[in-house]
C-alpha positions in Angstrom: -64.7 -145.9 80.8 -62.2 -144.5 83.3 -62.6 -140.8 84.2 -59.2 -139.2 84.3 -58.3 -135.8 85.9 -55.0 -134.0 86.2 -55.1 -131.2 88.7 -52.6 -128.7 90.0 -53.1 -126.0 92.7 -53.6 -123.5 89.9 -56.0 -125.3 87.6 -57.5 -128.5 86.2 -55.2 -129.4 83.3 -57.1 -132.3 82.0 -60.5 -134.0 82.5 -61.9 -136.6 80.1 -62.7 -140.3 79.8 -59.8 -142.7 79.1 -59.3 -146.4 78.3 -55.9 -146.6 80.0 -53.7 -144.3 82.1 -50.0 -144.7 83.1 -48.7 -142.7 86.0 -45.1 -142.3 87.3 -45.8 -143.7 90.8 -42.9 -143.5 93.3 -42.6 -147.3 93.2 -42.4 -147.3 89.3 -44.8 -146.8 86.5 -48.4 -147.9 87.2 -50.9 -148.8 84.5 -54.5 -148.2 85.3 -57.6 -149.7 83.6 -61.2 -149.4 84.6 -62.0 -151.5 87.7 -58.5 -151.1 89.1 -58.3 -151.7 92.9 -58.5 -148.5 94.9 -55.1 -147.0 95.8 -53.4 -143.8 96.7 -49.8 -143.3 95.7 -47.2 -140.6 95.6 -45.8 -139.5 92.3 -42.2 -138.9 91.1 -41.3 -136.5 88.3 -42.2 -138.1 85.0 -44.9 -138.4 82.4 -48.6 -139.3 82.7 -49.8 -141.0 79.6 -53.6 -141.0 78.9 -54.9 -143.3 76.1 -58.4 -142.1 75.2 -61.2 -144.3 73.8 -60.5 -143.4 70.2 -57.2 -145.3 70.2 -55.1 -142.2 69.2 -51.6 -141.6 70.5 -51.6 -141.1 74.2 -51.8 -137.6 75.5 -48.7 -136.9 77.6 -48.5 -134.7 80.7 -45.3 -133.9 82.6 -45.7 -133.9 86.4 -43.4 -133.2 89.3 -44.4 -134.7 92.5 -47.8 -135.0 94.0 -50.3 -137.9 94.5 -52.6 -140.1 92.5 -55.9 -141.5 93.7 -57.2 -144.5 91.8 -60.7 -145.9 92.1 -62.6 -148.4 90.1 -64.1 -145.7 87.7 -61.5 -142.9 88.0 -58.0 -141.7 88.4 -57.1 -138.3 89.8 -53.6 -136.9 89.6 -53.0 -134.2 92.1 -49.7 -132.7 91.0 -47.7 -129.9 92.5 -46.7 -129.0 88.9 -48.0 -130.3 85.5 -47.8 -129.4 81.9 -49.1 -130.8 78.6 -46.0 -132.1 76.7 -47.3 -131.1 73.3 -47.4 -127.4 74.4 -43.8 -127.2 75.5 -40.9 -125.5 73.7 -37.5 -126.7 74.6 -35.8 -123.5 73.6 -38.2 -121.3 75.6 -37.7 -123.5 78.7 -33.9 -123.1 78.4 -34.3 -119.3 78.1 -36.7 -119.2 81.1 -34.3 -121.2 83.2 -31.5 -118.8 82.4 -33.7 -115.8 83.3 -34.7 -117.4 86.6 -31.0 -118.1 87.5 -30.2 -114.5 86.7 -32.9 -113.3 89.0 -31.7 -115.6 91.7 -28.2 -114.4 91.4 -29.4 -110.9 92.3 -31.2 -112.1 95.5 -29.7 -112.3 99.0 -29.7 -115.8 100.6 -32.4 -114.8 103.0 -34.7 -113.2 100.4 -38.2 -114.8 100.7 -38.4 -115.0 96.9 -35.4 -117.3 96.6 -37.3 -120.4 97.5 -40.0 -119.7 95.0 -37.5 -119.1 92.2 -35.5 -122.2 93.2 -38.7 -124.2 92.9 -39.4 -122.7 89.5 -35.9 -123.6 88.3 -36.3 -127.2 89.5 -39.7 -127.5 87.8 -38.4 -126.1 84.5 -35.4 -128.5 84.7 -37.9 -131.4 85.0 -39.7 -130.0 81.9 -36.5 -129.8 80.0 -35.4 -133.4 81.0 -38.9 -134.8 80.0 -39.0 -133.0 76.7 -35.6 -134.4 75.8 -36.5 -137.9 76.9 -39.8 -137.8 75.0 -37.9 -137.1 71.8 -35.6 -140.1 72.3 
């Protein structure tokens, strides 16, 4: 079995054994089985798919940037942002983006909170894009 972990600066989002993991590496999607050659790669915005040992539908996690470390017995995704796809609500994401944009409109260009809110808008736009593409 392959130990898979998905970690953000805030929390460990996922940790379990898997048969197969697909990551959105910057060079393209990368499939990982047990005994994969060791590698460290950067990630682009996309979906991590984890197929567990029971053969059920893969669990899907949206990530935006970060790194993945692959070893023979493990894969660790270190993402700047990550969310479980099944827990997302497209309407709530749209409302949140609108709220963030309203907050940003009230800020001056040199406000230190502007960069944080801009990052949150970008992350929520990634979530929105990925929720739409997962339905298609």
